[in-house]
N, C-alpha and C positions, 0 to 999 in steps of 0.2 A: 415478447420479442417484437422488435420493429420489423415489419414486412420488407423494408428496404435493406435490412442487414442480412448478411449471408454467414452462416456458421462455417468456419474453416478448420476448426479444431477444438480441443478441450485442454484443460489443465488439471494438475493435481499439485498438492503441496507435499514437500518432503525432499529428500536428498537426490532422488532420481527415479528411474523406472523401477517398479516393483512387480511382484508376481501377479498382482491384480490388474496391472495396467493393460495387459493384453485383453483381459475379459471386458474391461470398461471400453477399450478402444473398439473391440468387436461389436459391442452394443451400439455405440455411436455410429460406427461405419454402416450398420444396417439401417439406422434412422436418418442419416444425413448423407446425401450423395456427395462424392468428391471430398470426403474428409481427408485433410492432408497433414495436419500436424497435431502434436501433443507437446505441451509445455510442462516442465517441472519447475516449481518455484520453491526454493528453500526458504521458507518463512521463519525458520529457526536461526538463520544467519550462522550456520555452522562454520567454525573457524573464522568468525567475524565477517563473513562475506555473504551477501544476499545473491545467491546464484540462481539464474534463470537459464534453462537450457531448452532448446527446441529439438524435437525428434520427428521423424517420419516413420511410418510403419511399412515394412517390406515383407511381403508374403513369401514364406519359404515353402517350397513344394518339391515333390518328387514326381516327375512327369506331369500329369494333369491333376495329381492328388495333393491338395493343400495340407501342409503339416502344422504350420504355426506362423505367427507374426513375429518379426524381429524389429525392435526400435533402433534406428540409427540416428545418432546426433548429427544435426546440421548446423551450419553457422547461423548465428542470430545477431541481428542488428537491432538493439533495443532503443526505441525512440519514445521519449516521454515528453509530454507537454510540461510546462514549468511547474504547475501545481503538483503533478504526479512526481516529478523529479525531487521537489522539496520534500514531499512525504516519504519517498523512498530513501532519500539521504538521511532524514531524521530517523527512520526505522533502522538504518544501518548503524547509526552511532549510539543508539540506546540499547545497552546491554545490561540486564539486571540479573542478580544472582537468585532472587526469589520474587515471587509476586507479593506486593505489599498487602498488608491487612487493610480492612476498611478504615481503621483509625489512622494507620500510616498514610494511606492515600489521602484522607481528609487533611492530615497535617501538611502534606506536600502542597495540596491545592490551596490551603489557607496561606502558606508561605508565598506562593506565587501571587495570590490575590493581594496580600499585604505589599509585596514589591510593586505591583501595578498601582496600588493606591498611593504609595510613597512617591512613585514617579509622577503621578498626577498632581500631588500636593507640591512637589518641587517645581513643576511647571507653573502652577498657579502662583507660588511664591516668587518665582523669577519674573513673571509678568507684572505682579504687583510692585516689586522692587525696581522694575525697569531694566532688568538684566536680559529679558527676552521680549520680543515683539508679540503683541496680542494677536491671536488668530480667532476670528469670530466663529469659524466652523468648529474649532476645537472647543471653544467656550460653550457653544450650543450642545456639542456632543457630551461634554462633562455634565452640563445641566440636565440633559435628558437622561444620562446614566444614573445620576444620584437622586433624581426626583422620583418620589414614590407615587405610583398611580394605583388607584383601587378600582 
């Protein structure tokens, strides 16, 4: 951990607060002063939505005797940098029925690679035929990409 960073909370994946959340929160609250929040992140995109919720822990007590901790949801303003937003949006749109086998995964990868190679060949053909302007940077990139180095 960077000494300039301050821990303000912790997170878990799933639909929301679970029975074990209080135990984990209790552990962290003893280790970290001023622990204020707990995030739940629905990585399964249940109902097609990637839900992120913020919670604070409120201690319940009778008199001076603590009984339990209760999590209360608080408003969350999710701010992502562009790279995070792109990744999050991609994750939201990719829903699969089953995890592909190694062979199926390889087939999809090869199809994507073939599409990239076709795009590169079409660009080169367009430059050679005069339908597109040559770009030296792209030419060097293609050369570097297809050159075998040992």
